[in-house]
C-alpha positions as CSV (number, residue, x, y, z in Angstrom):
1,M,40.8,17.4,174.2
2,A,40.4,13.5,174.3
3,S,38.9,13.6,177.8
4,L,36.5,16.2,176.7
5,H,35.2,14.2,173.7
6,A,34.8,11.2,175.9
7,S,32.7,13.2,178.4
8,V,30.5,14.5,175.6
9,D,29.8,10.9,174.1
10,N,28.9,9.5,177.5
11,N,26.4,12.2,178.2
12,T,24.9,11.6,174.9
13,S,24.2,7.9,175.6
14,L,22.8,8.3,179.0
15,S,20.4,11.0,177.9
16,G,18.6,8.8,175.2
17,D,17.0,11.2,172.7
18,R,18.4,14.3,174.1
19,E,20.3,16.2,171.5
20,A,24.1,16.4,171.9
21,P,25.4,19.9,172.6
22,P,26.7,21.7,169.7
23,P,30.5,21.1,169.2
24,T,32.7,23.8,170.5
25,A,34.7,26.0,168.0
26,A,38.1,24.8,167.1
27,P,40.7,27.2,168.7
28,R,42.3,29.6,166.0
29,R,45.6,28.4,164.8
30,R,48.3,31.0,165.6
31,G,51.5,31.9,163.8
32,G,52.1,31.7,160.1
33,W,52.5,34.1,157.3
34,I,49.5,36.0,158.5
35,T,51.8,37.5,161.2
36,T,54.6,38.6,159.0
37,P,53.0,42.0,157.8
38,F,52.3,43.0,161.3
39,I,55.9,42.2,162.5
40,I,57.7,43.7,159.4
41,A,55.4,46.9,159.7
42,T,56.5,47.2,163.3
43,V,60.1,46.8,162.5
44,F,59.7,49.5,159.8
45,G,58.1,51.9,162.0
46,L,60.1,51.5,165.1
47,T,63.3,51.9,163.1
48,V,62.2,55.1,161.4
49,A,61.3,56.3,164.9
50,A,64.8,55.4,166.3
51,G,66.6,56.8,163.3
52,G,64.5,59.9,163.8
53,W,66.1,60.8,167.1
54,S,69.3,58.9,167.1
55,G,70.6,59.5,163.4
56,N,71.0,63.3,163.9
57,L,71.8,63.2,167.6
58,I,75.3,64.7,167.3
59,V,74.0,67.7,165.5
60,F,71.1,68.0,167.9
61,L,73.3,68.2,171.0
62,I,75.6,70.8,169.2
63,N,72.9,73.1,167.9
64,E,70.1,72.9,170.4
65,F,72.1,72.2,173.8
66,N,75.3,73.9,173.1
67,I,77.3,70.8,173.8
68,K,80.9,70.9,172.4
69,R,81.5,68.8,169.2
70,I,83.7,66.2,170.5
71,D,81.5,65.7,173.6
72,A,78.5,65.4,171.5
73,A,80.1,62.7,169.6
74,Q,81.2,60.9,172.7
75,I,77.5,61.0,174.1
76,S,76.4,59.6,170.7
77,N,78.8,56.7,171.2
78,V,77.5,56.0,174.6
79,V,74.0,56.0,173.3
80,N,74.9,53.6,170.6
81,G,76.7,51.3,173.0
82,C,73.4,51.3,175.2
83,V,71.3,50.6,172.1
84,N,73.4,47.6,171.3
85,F,73.9,46.2,174.7
86,F,70.3,46.3,175.8
87,P,69.1,43.5,173.2
88,L,71.0,40.9,175.1
89,L,69.0,41.8,178.3
90,A,65.9,42.0,176.3
91,A,66.6,38.5,174.9
92,V,67.3,36.9,178.4
93,A,64.0,38.7,179.7
94,A,62.1,37.3,176.7
95,D,63.4,33.9,177.1
96,S,63.3,33.5,180.8
97,L,60.5,35.9,182.2
98,F,58.0,37.7,180.0
99,G,58.2,36.3,176.5
100,C,58.9,38.0,173.2
101,F,55.3,39.6,172.9
102,S,55.4,41.4,176.3
103,V,59.1,42.6,176.0
104,I,58.3,44.1,172.4
105,W,55.1,46.1,173.3
106,I,56.5,47.3,176.7
107,S,59.8,48.4,175.1
108,S,57.7,50.0,172.3
109,L,56.0,52.1,174.9
110,I,59.1,53.0,176.6
111,S,60.6,54.2,173.4
112,L,57.7,56.2,172.8
113,L,57.9,58.0,176.3
114,G,61.5,58.7,175.6
115,I,61.0,60.4,172.2
116,F,58.2,62.4,173.8
117,L,60.6,63.8,176.3
118,L,63.1,64.6,173.7
119,L,60.2,66.6,171.9
120,L,59.5,68.4,175.0
121,T,63.2,69.8,175.1
122,V,62.5,71.8,172.0
123,A,58.8,72.3,172.4
124,A,58.2,73.2,175.9
125,D,59.4,76.6,177.4
126,G,62.5,76.3,179.7
127,L,63.6,72.9,178.8
128,K,66.1,73.9,176.2
129,P,69.1,76.4,177.0
130,A,69.4,79.7,175.3
131,P,72.0,80.1,172.4
132,S,75.6,80.1,173.7
133,E,74.4,79.2,177.4
134,P,75.1,75.8,179.1
135,A,72.0,73.8,180.1
136,S,70.8,73.7,183.6
137,R,70.4,70.5,185.6
138,I,66.7,70.2,184.9
139,Q,67.3,70.7,181.2
140,Y,70.0,67.9,181.1
141,A,67.8,65.6,183.3
142,V,65.0,65.8,180.7
143,L,67.5,65.4,177.9
144,Y,69.4,62.4,179.4
145,S,66.1,60.7,180.6
146,G,64.6,60.9,177.2
147,M,67.7,59.4,175.4
148,A,67.8,56.7,178.1
149,L,64.2,55.7,177.7
150,A,64.4,55.8,173.9
151,S,67.6,53.8,174.0
152,I,66.1,51.0,176.2
153,G,63.1,50.9,173.9
154,M,65.1,50.7,170.8
155,G,67.4,48.0,172.1
156,G,64.5,46.0,173.7
157,T,62.7,45.7,170.2
158,R,65.0,45.4,167.4
159,F,66.4,41.8,167.8
160,T,63.5,40.6,169.9
161,L,61.1,41.4,166.9
162,A,63.6,39.4,164.7
163,T,63.3,36.2,167.1
164,M,59.5,36.5,167.5
165,G,59.0,36.9,163.6
166,A,61.3,33.9,162.9
167,N,59.4,31.8,165.5
168,Q,56.1,32.2,163.6
169,I,57.0,30.6,160.3
170,K,59.1,27.7,159.0
171,H,60.8,29.6,156.2
172,K,63.0,31.6,158.5
173,A,65.4,32.8,155.7
174,T,62.6,34.3,153.8
175,F,61.5,36.1,156.9
176,F,65.1,37.3,157.5
177,N,65.3,38.7,154.0
178,W,62.0,40.8,154.8
179,Y,63.4,41.6,158.1
180,F,66.6,43.2,156.9
181,F,65.1,44.7,153.9
182,S,62.7,46.6,156.2
183,L,65.4,47.4,158.7
184,Y,67.7,49.0,156.1
185,S,64.8,50.8,154.1
186,A,63.7,52.4,157.3
187,S,67.1,53.4,158.2
188,F,67.6,55.0,154.9
189,I,64.4,57.0,155.2
190,S,65.3,58.2,158.8
191,A,68.9,59.0,157.8
192,T,67.7,61.0,154.9
193,A,64.2,62.5,154.9
194,I,63.9,62.9,158.8
195,V,67.4,64.4,159.3
196,Y,66.7,66.8,156.4
197,V,63.3,67.8,158.1
198,E,65.1,68.3,161.4
199,D,67.9,70.6,159.7
200,N,65.7,72.6,157.4
201,V,62.0,72.6,158.9
202,G,62.6,72.0,162.7
203,W,63.3,69.6,165.5
204,R,59.7,69.6,166.6
205,W,58.6,68.4,163.2
206,G,61.4,65.7,163.1
207,F,60.6,64.3,166.6
208,G,57.0,64.4,165.9
209,I,57.5,62.2,162.9
210,A,59.4,59.8,165.0
211,I,56.7,59.7,167.7
212,A,54.1,59.2,165.2
213,A,55.9,56.3,163.6
214,N,56.6,54.7,167.0
215,A,52.8,55.0,167.9
216,L,51.6,53.6,164.6
217,A,54.1,50.7,164.9
218,L,53.0,49.7,168.4
219,A,49.4,49.9,167.3
220,L,50.0,47.7,164.4
221,F,51.9,45.2,166.5
222,L,49.0,45.0,169.1
223,V,46.3,44.7,166.4
224,G,48.2,41.4,165.2
225,A,48.2,40.1,168.8
226,P,45.4,37.3,168.1
227,Y,47.6,35.7,165.4
228,Y,50.8,35.5,167.1
229,S,52.2,32.2,168.4
230,R,53.8,32.9,171.7
231,D,56.5,30.8,173.3
232,E,56.3,30.1,177.1
233,P,59.2,31.6,179.0
234,R,61.6,29.0,180.2
235,A,64.6,29.0,182.6
236,S,67.6,31.1,181.6
237,P,70.3,29.2,179.8
238,F,72.8,31.4,181.8
239,T,71.7,30.0,185.0
240,A,72.7,26.5,183.9
241,L,76.1,27.7,182.8
242,L,76.6,29.4,186.1
243,R,75.4,26.1,187.7
244,V,78.4,24.2,186.0
245,A,81.0,26.5,187.3
246,V,79.6,26.5,191.0
247,A,79.1,22.6,191.0
248,A,82.7,22.2,189.5
249,F,84.2,24.4,192.2
250,R,82.1,22.6,195.1
251,K,83.4,19.3,193.8
252,R,87.0,20.2,193.3
253,K,88.1,18.0,196.4
254,A,85.3,15.4,196.6
255,V,86.0,14.1,192.9
256,A,89.7,13.9,193.5
257,G,89.5,10.2,195.2
258,V,86.8,8.9,192.9
259,T,88.1,6.1,190.8
260,N,85.3,4.7,188.8
261,V,83.6,8.0,187.3
262,D,80.1,8.0,186.5
263,Y,78.7,10.9,184.7
264,Y,75.2,12.4,184.6
265,Y,73.5,12.6,181.3
266,G,70.0,13.6,182.4
267,D,66.8,12.3,183.6
268,D,65.9,10.0,180.8
269,G,69.1,8.0,181.8
270,V,70.4,7.7,178.1
271,K,74.2,7.8,178.2
272,G,76.0,9.9,175.5
273,D,79.7,10.6,174.7
274,A,82.0,11.3,177.6
275,P,82.9,15.0,178.2
276,T,85.8,16.2,176.4
277,N,89.3,16.5,178.1
278,W,89.5,20.2,177.3
279,F,89.3,22.2,180.3
280,S,88.7,19.0,182.3
281,Q,88.2,20.7,185.5
282,L,84.7,21.4,184.7
283,N,83.9,17.8,184.2
284,R,83.5,17.5,187.9
285,A,80.2,19.3,187.8
286,A,78.8,16.2,185.8
287,V,80.3,13.3,188.0
288,K,77.6,11.5,190.1
289,L,78.4,11.1,193.8
290,D,76.5,9.4,196.6
291,G,73.5,11.5,197.6
292,D,73.4,13.5,194.1
293,I,70.4,11.6,192.9
294,L,67.3,10.9,195.1
295,P,65.6,7.5,195.0
296,N,62.9,8.9,192.7
297,G,65.6,9.8,190.1
298,V,65.5,13.5,190.8
299,V,68.6,15.5,191.3
300,A,69.0,16.3,194.9
301,A,71.0,19.6,194.5
302,P,70.9,21.3,191.1
303,W,74.0,23.4,192.1
304,R,76.1,20.3,192.7
305,L,75.4,18.1,189.7
306,C,74.7,19.1,186.1
307,T,74.5,17.3,182.8
308,V,77.4,16.3,180.6
309,Q,75.6,18.5,177.9
310,Q,75.6,21.6,180.2
311,V,79.3,21.2,180.9
312,E,80.1,21.0,177.1
313,D,77.9,24.0,176.6
314,L,80.1,26.1,179.0
315,K,83.2,24.8,177.2
316,T,81.9,25.7,173.8
317,L,81.0,29.3,175.1
318,M,84.5,29.6,176.6
319,R,86.2,28.4,173.3
320,I,84.4,31.0,171.3
321,L,85.0,33.9,173.6
322,P,88.5,34.7,172.1
323,L,87.0,35.1,168.7
324,W,84.3,37.2,170.0
325,S,86.9,39.5,171.9
326,S,88.7,40.1,168.6
327,S,85.5,41.4,167.0
328,I,85.2,44.1,170.0
329,F,88.4,45.8,168.6
330,L,86.9,45.4,165.0
331,G,83.9,47.4,166.0
332,T,86.0,50.0,168.1
333,P,87.4,51.9,165.1
334,I,84.1,51.9,163.5
335,G,82.6,53.6,166.5
336,V,85.2,56.2,166.5
337,Q,84.9,56.7,162.7
338,L,81.1,57.0,162.5
339,S,81.0,59.8,165.2
340,L,84.0,61.7,163.9
341,T,82.8,61.5,160.3
342,V,79.7,63.6,161.2
343,L,82.1,66.2,162.7
344,Q,84.1,66.0,159.4
345,S,80.8,66.6,157.6
346,L,80.0,69.6,159.6
347,A,83.4,71.1,158.8
348,S,83.2,70.5,154.9
349,D,81.3,72.1,152.2
350,R,77.9,70.7,152.3
351,R,76.3,72.7,149.5
352,L,75.5,70.4,146.7
353,S,73.6,72.9,144.6
354,A,72.3,76.6,144.9
355,G,69.2,75.3,147.0
356,F,70.5,72.1,148.7
357,T,72.8,71.7,151.5
358,F,73.5,68.2,152.5
359,P,72.5,67.3,156.0
360,A,75.8,66.4,158.1
361,G,73.9,63.6,160.0
362,S,72.9,62.0,156.7
363,I,76.6,61.1,155.8
364,I,76.2,57.6,157.4
365,V,73.5,56.7,154.8
366,F,76.3,55.7,152.5
367,S,77.5,53.1,155.0
368,F,73.8,51.7,155.1
369,V,73.6,51.4,151.4
370,S,77.0,50.0,150.8
371,T,76.3,47.3,153.5
372,A,72.9,46.6,151.8
373,V,74.3,46.4,148.3
374,G,77.4,44.4,149.5
375,V,75.5,41.7,151.2
376,I,73.7,41.1,147.7
377,L,77.0,41.3,145.8
378,I,78.7,39.0,148.1
379,D,76.0,36.3,147.8
380,R,75.4,36.4,144.2
381,C,78.9,37.3,142.9
382,F,81.7,37.0,145.5
383,R,80.7,33.5,146.8
384,P,80.5,31.7,143.5
385,S,83.8,33.4,142.5
386,W,85.4,32.1,145.6
387,R,84.1,28.6,145.1
388,R,85.6,28.6,141.6
389,M,89.0,29.9,143.0
390,V,89.3,27.4,145.9
391,G,88.1,24.2,144.2
392,G,84.4,24.3,145.2
393,K,84.9,25.0,149.1
394,E,82.4,27.2,150.6
395,L,83.5,30.5,152.2
396,T,83.6,29.9,156.0
397,P,82.3,32.5,158.8
398,L,86.0,33.0,159.9
399,Q,87.1,33.7,156.4
400,Q,84.3,36.0,156.0
401,I,85.1,37.7,159.2
402,G,88.7,38.1,158.3
403,I,88.0,39.7,154.9
404,G,85.8,42.2,157.0
405,H,88.8,42.8,159.1
406,V,90.9,43.9,156.0
407,F,88.1,46.3,154.7
408,N,87.8,47.8,158.2
409,V,91.6,48.7,158.2
410,A,91.2,50.0,154.8
411,S,88.5,52.2,155.6
412,M,90.4,54.0,158.6
413,A,93.5,54.5,156.2
414,V,91.0,56.2,153.6
415,S,89.5,58.2,156.4
416,A,93.0,59.4,157.5
417,L,94.0,60.3,153.9
418,V,90.8,62.3,153.2
419,E,91.2,64.1,156.6
420,S,94.7,65.1,155.8
421,R,93.5,66.7,152.5
422,R,90.5,68.3,154.1
423,R,92.8,70.1,156.7
424,R,94.7,71.9,154.0
425,R,91.5,73.3,152.1
426,L,87.9,73.3,152.3
427,M,86.5,70.3,150.4
428,S,83.1,69.0,149.3
429,V,81.4,66.6,151.9
430,M,81.2,64.1,149.1
431,W,85.0,63.4,149.7
432,L,83.9,61.5,152.8
433,V,81.7,58.9,150.9
434,P,84.5,56.7,150.1
435,Q,85.4,56.0,153.6
436,M,81.9,55.3,154.5
437,V,81.4,52.9,151.6
438,V,84.5,50.9,152.3
439,V,83.5,50.4,156.1
440,G,80.0,49.5,154.9
441,V,81.4,46.8,152.5
442,G,83.5,45.6,155.4
443,E,80.4,45.2,157.6
444,A,78.7,43.3,154.7
445,F,81.5,40.7,155.3
446,H,82.1,40.5,159.0
447,F,78.7,41.2,160.4
448,P,76.7,38.2,158.6
449,G,79.9,36.2,159.3
450,Q,79.6,36.7,163.0
451,V,76.0,35.9,163.1
452,G,76.7,32.8,161.2
453,L,79.6,31.9,163.3
454,Y,77.8,32.3,166.6
455,Y,74.5,30.7,165.6
456,Q,76.5,27.7,164.1
457,E,78.8,27.4,167.2
458,F,76.7,28.3,170.2
459,P,75.0,25.6,172.2
460,A,71.4,24.7,171.3
461,S,70.3,26.2,174.5
462,L,71.8,29.5,173.7
463,K,70.5,29.8,170.1
464,G,68.1,32.5,171.2
465,V,70.9,34.9,172.3
466,A,73.5,34.0,169.5
467,T,72.6,37.0,167.5
468,A,72.0,39.3,170.7
469,M,75.6,38.5,171.4
470,V,76.7,40.3,168.2
471,A,74.7,43.3,169.3
472,M,76.3,43.2,172.7
473,L,79.6,43.1,171.0
474,V,78.9,46.2,169.1
475,G,77.7,47.9,172.3
476,V,80.9,47.2,174.0
477,A,82.8,48.5,171.0
478,F,81.1,51.7,171.1
479,Y,81.9,52.0,174.8
480,L,85.4,51.2,174.2
481,S,85.5,53.7,171.3
482,T,84.5,56.4,173.9
483,A,87.2,55.4,176.1
484,V,89.9,55.5,173.3
485,V,88.7,59.1,172.4
486,D,89.0,60.2,175.8
487,F,92.4,58.8,176.3
488,I,93.7,60.6,173.0
489,R,92.1,63.9,174.3
490,R,94.1,63.5,177.5
491,V,97.5,62.7,176.2
492,T,97.3,64.6,172.8
493,H,96.0,67.8,171.4
494,W,94.6,66.0,168.2
495,L,91.0,66.5,169.1
496,P,90.1,70.0,170.0
497,D,86.6,71.2,169.9
498,D,87.3,72.8,166.4
499,I,88.7,69.7,164.4
500,D,90.2,72.2,161.9
501,H,92.8,73.0,164.5
502,G,93.5,69.4,165.5
503,R,94.9,66.3,163.9
504,L,92.0,64.0,163.2
505,D,94.0,62.2,160.6
506,Y,96.5,61.1,163.4
507,V,93.6,59.5,165.2
508,Y,92.6,57.7,162.2
509,W,96.1,56.3,161.9
510,V,95.9,55.2,165.3
511,M,92.9,53.3,164.4
512,V,94.8,51.7,161.5
513,V,97.5,50.4,163.9
514,I,95.0,49.1,166.4
515,G,93.1,47.5,163.5
516,I,96.3,45.7,162.3
517,A,97.2,44.6,165.5
518,N,93.8,43.1,166.3
519,F,93.8,41.5,162.8
520,G,96.9,39.7,163.8
521,Y,95.4,38.5,167.1
522,F,92.3,37.3,165.0
523,L,94.5,35.3,162.8
524,V,96.1,33.5,165.6
525,I,92.8,32.8,167.3
526,A,91.2,31.8,164.1
527,C,94.0,29.3,163.1
528,L,93.9,27.6,166.5
529,Y,90.0,27.4,166.5
530,H,88.4,24.2,165.3
531,Y,84.6,24.3,164.5
532,K,82.5,22.5,167.0
533,N,79.8,21.6,164.4
534,E,82.3,20.6,161.7
535,E,79.5,18.8,159.9
536,V,77.7,22.1,159.1
537,V,80.8,23.2,157.2
538,I,81.2,19.9,155.4
539,K,77.7,20.0,154.3
540,K,78.0,23.4,152.9
541,D,81.0,22.5,150.8
542,E,79.2,19.3,149.6
543,K,76.2,21.5,148.5
544,A,78.8,23.9,146.7
């Protein structure tokens, strides 16, 4: 801009009395709070659309495609796994290739196409099997294509919208409050109103509402395009981490004879702290040897020389992976419970009054509500009480996750006790509410705790994918829950298609055992773990 103004001034002086050209209009300032309504509305609409097809998926597969109940629950777990795995891929694509804006609108379009295919399965002749008959290959192809596209679209938008929205404004905490409020509100609507429409009015209407919500959300997002601040794609941080491993391996012999070790800190030449001794084999990647730096200061071979910071980033990721793995087995029982609770609901008395039957797929709404309420109560009531009990110290992320482990185990025990009662006599579906409430409170503890831990401890280059790692964790947990159920079905008779003739309570007790063992593993890892960013914890304690 400075050169442009200089050019205008020179032209004016040379032309004498000639008028200067009119000043060019200042470019529109992008970003800020003006973008928030568009992004929040997009989150709301896409979440309603996603819940409209996924929230009642088990009942849809059983009633419309004649799929056995346990198989339908397994398919639902696979879908949930995909939905929670794709955010990591979307985060990498947004950061490294296309940017958040392009990933969001393309994923929204893919989601719209997927839900449209699901609508065709119930609206077009020949795409749905006749009652009590198995589906044909073409019918399965359309069904699975629709679920796959809708899952990709759902996973590609949810966390990418959160990242893009937070990048628009300075007060990120306020945005995330609106983001999660919108997310849970939309989930509540889809798990109640749309599920009721699908069960009592028809699947065409339910999927039609989902398509309308998706299309409206996409339109609103594109309307806000002139106002968004967009980050330029940059190199993937995972490439830098891979370079460290490759460079350390390639220098495993060359560094052995070096006496005066000189580490590479970057192009600016400013030396920082020496690399840590933990897993010192990786330090070889940052050792400068003859020929690594060209005369002009440029690295000759990026896959042979890395900075000390890149080495430490990989070490940090390796240190946190054991904690991350413990949360996989935290989510596995939840995946088993969520799908099997829908089957329990189908086998219970769902008549709440003479004219109202509770939709089986809506049972999970109690988990959403308890999580949302639990987050508020933890922040406003539990944290102040904790500080008073422990002498003013703040609740750490690891302690928060540990409390979530306890609630998780408790919810499985409650599920087992309720199922043993349900087997003896027909009972109201409301007996299933306590287990949903307990697991929801557990999520209110461990889910924010994990987000806080990873965001605090992950290297600066990986902040953008820290929250997506939580989604990936949930996705792996759902895949593993499918494997656990398959294993139980092969070695026992506890899970027949009619759960009234099985022992679902035994399955829940197995989940209790897994949860207790995993909690012990978590305690060991947590006791050995030392926060890398210790100053963050100290500052929190001082503020308390």
